[in-house]
C-alpha positions as CSV (number, residue, x, y, z in Angstrom):
1,M,-96.6,-72.4,92.2
2,A,-95.3,-74.6,89.5
3,S,-96.2,-73.6,86.0
4,T,-97.3,-75.9,83.3
5,A,-95.5,-75.4,80.0
6,I,-97.7,-75.3,76.9
7,T,-96.4,-77.3,73.8
8,R,-96.1,-75.2,70.8
9,M,-97.0,-76.7,67.5
10,A,-94.3,-76.6,64.9
11,H,-95.4,-76.8,61.4
12,E,-94.6,-75.5,57.9
13,E,-96.9,-75.1,54.8
14,I,-96.4,-77.5,51.9
15,K,-98.5,-75.7,49.3
16,P,-100.5,-72.5,49.5
17,N,-103.9,-74.2,49.3
18,I,-103.4,-77.6,50.9
19,G,-101.1,-79.4,53.2
20,S,-98.8,-78.7,56.3
21,R,-95.9,-80.5,57.7
22,I,-95.9,-81.2,61.4
23,L,-92.4,-81.0,63.0
24,N,-93.2,-81.8,66.6
25,S,-91.5,-84.9,68.3
26,K,-93.4,-88.2,68.8
27,A,-93.5,-87.6,72.6
28,E,-95.0,-84.2,72.1
29,L,-97.7,-85.6,69.9
30,L,-98.5,-88.4,72.2
31,A,-98.8,-86.1,75.2
32,G,-102.2,-84.9,73.7
33,D,-101.7,-81.2,74.4
34,L,-101.6,-80.4,70.7
35,G,-104.9,-82.2,69.8
36,P,-107.0,-79.0,69.6
37,Q,-104.3,-77.1,67.6
38,L,-103.9,-80.0,65.2
39,R,-107.6,-80.2,64.7
40,E,-107.9,-76.5,63.8
41,L,-104.9,-76.7,61.4
42,L,-106.4,-79.8,59.8
43,E,-109.6,-77.9,58.9
44,Q,-107.7,-75.1,57.5
45,R,-105.1,-77.0,55.6
46,G,-107.0,-80.3,54.8
47,V,-103.8,-82.5,55.1
48,L,-101.3,-82.8,57.7
49,V,-98.0,-84.8,57.2
50,F,-95.8,-86.2,60.0
51,P,-92.5,-87.2,58.3
52,K,-91.0,-90.4,59.6
53,I,-92.8,-90.2,63.0
54,D,-92.7,-94.0,63.1
55,F,-95.8,-94.7,65.3
56,D,-96.3,-98.3,66.1
57,D,-100.0,-99.5,66.1
58,D,-100.5,-98.7,69.7
59,E,-99.0,-95.3,69.4
60,Q,-101.1,-94.6,66.4
61,I,-104.3,-95.5,68.1
62,A,-103.3,-93.4,71.1
63,F,-102.5,-90.4,69.0
64,T,-105.8,-90.8,67.1
65,K,-107.6,-90.4,70.4
66,T,-105.9,-87.2,71.1
67,L,-107.8,-85.6,68.2
68,G,-111.3,-86.9,68.7
69,T,-113.4,-89.9,69.1
70,F,-111.7,-93.2,67.8
71,A,-113.8,-94.8,65.2
72,P,-113.0,-98.6,65.1
73,E,-113.5,-100.4,61.8
74,M,-113.3,-103.9,63.2
75,Q,-114.1,-105.7,66.4
76,D,-111.3,-107.5,68.1
77,G,-112.5,-107.5,71.7
78,T,-111.0,-104.1,72.4
79,N,-112.6,-102.2,69.4
80,H,-109.2,-100.6,68.7
81,K,-108.0,-102.6,65.8
82,I,-105.8,-101.1,63.2
83,H,-107.1,-101.6,59.6
84,K,-104.6,-102.8,57.1
85,I,-104.9,-101.1,53.7
86,T,-103.3,-103.4,51.1
87,L,-104.4,-105.1,47.9
88,D,-102.7,-108.3,49.1
89,V,-105.8,-110.7,49.4
90,K,-103.8,-112.8,51.9
91,E,-103.4,-109.9,54.2
92,N,-106.8,-108.3,53.5
93,P,-109.2,-110.9,52.4
94,Q,-112.3,-109.0,53.2
95,S,-111.8,-105.7,51.5
96,A,-108.8,-106.1,49.0
97,E,-111.4,-106.2,46.0
98,Y,-113.3,-103.2,47.5
99,L,-110.1,-101.2,47.8
100,K,-109.6,-101.2,44.1
101,G,-111.9,-98.3,43.9
102,S,-109.6,-96.3,46.2
103,L,-107.3,-95.6,43.2
104,Y,-109.9,-93.0,42.1
105,W,-110.8,-89.7,43.6
106,H,-113.4,-90.1,46.4
107,I,-114.6,-89.1,49.9
108,D,-115.0,-91.8,52.4
109,G,-118.6,-92.4,53.6
110,T,-120.7,-91.0,50.9
111,M,-123.1,-93.8,51.6
112,N,-123.7,-92.5,55.2
113,D,-125.4,-89.5,56.5
114,T,-122.4,-88.6,58.7
115,P,-119.1,-89.6,57.2
116,I,-116.0,-89.9,59.2
117,L,-114.1,-86.8,60.3
118,A,-110.6,-87.8,59.2
119,S,-108.3,-90.7,58.5
120,L,-104.8,-91.3,59.7
121,L,-102.6,-93.4,57.5
122,S,-99.1,-94.7,58.3
123,C,-96.7,-96.3,55.9
124,K,-95.3,-99.7,56.8
125,V,-94.1,-100.9,53.4
126,K,-93.7,-98.7,50.3
127,A,-94.7,-99.9,46.7
128,P,-91.7,-100.6,44.6
129,W,-92.9,-98.0,42.2
130,G,-95.8,-95.4,42.4
131,G,-98.2,-95.6,45.4
132,N,-98.3,-91.9,46.3
133,T,-101.5,-90.8,47.8
134,G,-103.1,-87.8,46.3
135,F,-105.3,-85.3,48.0
136,C,-107.3,-82.2,46.9
137,N,-108.8,-79.5,49.0
138,T,-112.6,-79.3,48.2
139,Y,-113.0,-76.1,50.5
140,A,-110.5,-74.2,48.4
141,A,-111.9,-75.6,45.2
142,Y,-115.4,-74.3,46.1
143,E,-114.2,-71.0,47.3
144,A,-112.3,-70.4,44.1
145,L,-115.6,-70.8,41.9
146,S,-117.2,-67.7,40.5
147,D,-120.4,-66.4,42.3
148,A,-122.5,-67.7,39.4
149,Q,-121.1,-71.1,39.5
150,K,-121.5,-71.2,43.2
151,A,-125.3,-70.2,42.8
152,E,-125.7,-72.9,40.2
153,Y,-124.1,-75.8,42.1
154,E,-125.7,-75.0,45.5
155,K,-129.0,-76.0,44.0
156,L,-128.0,-79.4,42.8
157,R,-128.2,-82.8,44.4
158,V,-126.1,-86.0,43.5
159,I,-126.9,-89.7,43.8
160,H,-124.0,-91.6,45.2
161,S,-123.5,-95.3,44.9
162,V,-120.6,-97.8,45.5
163,W,-121.8,-99.9,42.4
164,A,-120.9,-97.0,40.1
165,T,-117.2,-97.3,41.3
166,V,-116.8,-100.7,39.9
167,F,-116.7,-99.5,36.3
168,Y,-113.6,-97.3,37.0
169,Y,-111.4,-100.4,37.4
170,E,-113.5,-103.2,35.6
171,P,-115.2,-101.9,32.4
172,E,-117.2,-105.2,31.9
173,P,-118.1,-106.5,35.4
174,S,-120.3,-109.5,36.0
175,L,-123.9,-109.1,36.9
176,A,-123.3,-110.8,40.1
177,K,-120.7,-108.3,41.1
178,I,-122.9,-105.4,40.2
179,E,-125.8,-106.8,42.2
180,G,-123.6,-107.5,45.1
181,M,-122.4,-103.8,45.2
182,Q,-126.0,-102.6,44.5
183,R,-127.1,-104.3,47.7
184,I,-125.1,-101.4,49.6
185,G,-127.7,-99.1,48.2
186,E,-127.6,-95.4,47.0
187,N,-127.4,-92.0,48.8
188,E,-128.7,-88.6,47.8
189,L,-126.3,-85.8,49.0
190,P,-126.0,-82.1,48.2
191,L,-123.3,-81.2,45.7
192,V,-122.2,-78.4,48.1
193,W,-121.9,-79.1,51.7
194,N,-122.8,-76.3,54.0
195,H,-120.7,-76.7,57.1
196,K,-121.7,-75.7,60.6
197,S,-118.3,-73.6,60.6
198,G,-120.0,-71.5,57.7
199,R,-117.7,-72.7,55.1
200,K,-118.7,-74.8,52.2
201,S,-117.0,-77.6,50.2
202,L,-117.8,-79.8,47.2
203,V,-119.0,-83.4,47.6
204,L,-117.6,-85.2,44.6
205,G,-115.7,-88.4,43.8
206,C,-116.1,-91.8,42.0
207,T,-119.3,-92.6,44.1
208,A,-121.0,-89.7,42.5
209,H,-123.1,-91.5,40.0
210,R,-125.4,-88.8,38.7
211,V,-126.8,-85.4,39.2
212,K,-130.4,-85.5,40.1
213,D,-133.0,-84.0,37.6
214,V,-130.6,-83.2,34.8
215,T,-129.9,-85.3,31.5
216,P,-127.0,-88.0,31.7
217,M,-125.0,-85.8,29.4
218,E,-125.3,-82.8,31.5
219,S,-124.7,-84.7,34.7
220,A,-121.5,-86.1,33.3
221,K,-120.2,-82.6,32.3
222,I,-120.9,-81.2,35.7
223,L,-119.3,-84.1,37.7
224,V,-116.3,-84.5,35.5
225,G,-115.8,-80.8,35.1
226,L,-115.9,-80.2,38.8
227,R,-113.5,-83.2,39.4
228,E,-111.1,-81.7,37.0
229,W,-111.4,-78.3,38.7
230,A,-111.0,-79.6,42.3
231,T,-108.1,-81.9,41.5
232,Q,-106.0,-79.3,39.5
233,E,-102.5,-78.6,40.8
234,E,-103.6,-75.4,42.6
235,F,-105.8,-77.4,44.9
236,S,-104.0,-80.7,45.2
237,Y,-101.0,-82.4,46.8
238,S,-99.3,-85.8,46.1
239,H,-97.6,-87.4,49.1
240,E,-94.6,-89.5,48.2
241,W,-94.4,-92.1,51.2
242,S,-91.4,-92.9,53.2
243,V,-91.6,-95.8,55.7
244,G,-92.7,-94.3,59.0
245,D,-94.6,-91.4,57.6
246,L,-98.1,-90.6,59.0
247,V,-100.6,-88.5,57.1
248,I,-104.0,-87.2,58.4
249,W,-106.6,-85.7,56.0
250,D,-109.8,-84.1,56.7
251,N,-112.4,-86.2,55.1
252,T,-115.0,-83.5,55.4
253,G,-113.1,-81.1,53.1
254,T,-110.8,-83.2,50.9
255,M,-110.9,-86.0,48.4
256,H,-108.1,-88.6,48.2
257,R,-106.9,-91.5,46.1
258,A,-104.1,-93.9,46.0
259,E,-102.1,-93.3,42.9
260,A,-101.1,-96.2,40.6
261,Y,-98.7,-98.9,41.8
262,D,-98.0,-102.6,41.2
263,P,-101.2,-104.4,42.6
264,T,-99.0,-107.5,43.1
265,S,-96.7,-105.7,45.6
266,N,-96.8,-105.9,49.4
267,R,-97.5,-102.2,49.8
268,M,-98.9,-101.8,53.3
269,M,-100.5,-99.0,55.2
270,H,-102.2,-99.0,58.6
271,R,-105.2,-96.8,59.2
272,T,-107.2,-95.5,61.9
273,K,-110.2,-93.1,61.7
274,L,-111.9,-90.3,63.7
275,Q,-115.7,-90.7,64.2
276,G,-117.8,-88.3,62.1
277,E,-119.2,-85.1,63.9
278,E,-121.2,-83.4,61.2
279,P,-123.7,-84.8,58.7
280,F,-123.7,-83.9,55.1
281,E,-126.9,-81.9,55.7
């Protein structure tokens, strides 16, 4: 009887609290056997880096499907369209303005009850300077808090809103812009996410507008203090892109941001996503 060889996952740690580098070949990754192992490692490490794997769009879509349910962002008749991440309005007329908020720490989907599980980002064109993507592990940041801090923060709820992010990149926006963003609405979420796995993580980022039932001054101290805590060197990793790199991050246990770069450059990333599987509460 013929035996079926099991593909072994090859990986190495990037930093103690975040990030692993995957060393398997493109063929091994596309075969799909590694999907469950990669999912498990992603939850543990927060970020997986595939150096110069050079997926084309069809390969990136196929690989995404080995990890879970593909979550299309745009309809093109097949529901499998790659989303271009760029500030170039010609290439991205619908969301280039919205993406300006991506230069600040955030979790995708805080306006939804169930956020996406993960994003997969591949580098097609590097920025001439800057343009790293930063990540921080919000599981590890929570776990390192004192017992007293955990008890305090687990009771708190936070109002999230997209309109609040405008002030990060445009200090004096027009009323029309604010009203347009406000039409997206607001969402109330727990500050501490109790996951079905039993682990807990912090729900923070630039959409976190205010802590409910505390003064504005106290709210700012809590949210800014926890952002500083979660994004410190111990829990964070900044990925310097090479063309062909692919990075996956666990959107349920990390925050991310694009780091500063020339907004007039043709920096281009292609993104796919995994459909969410767990609500915030």
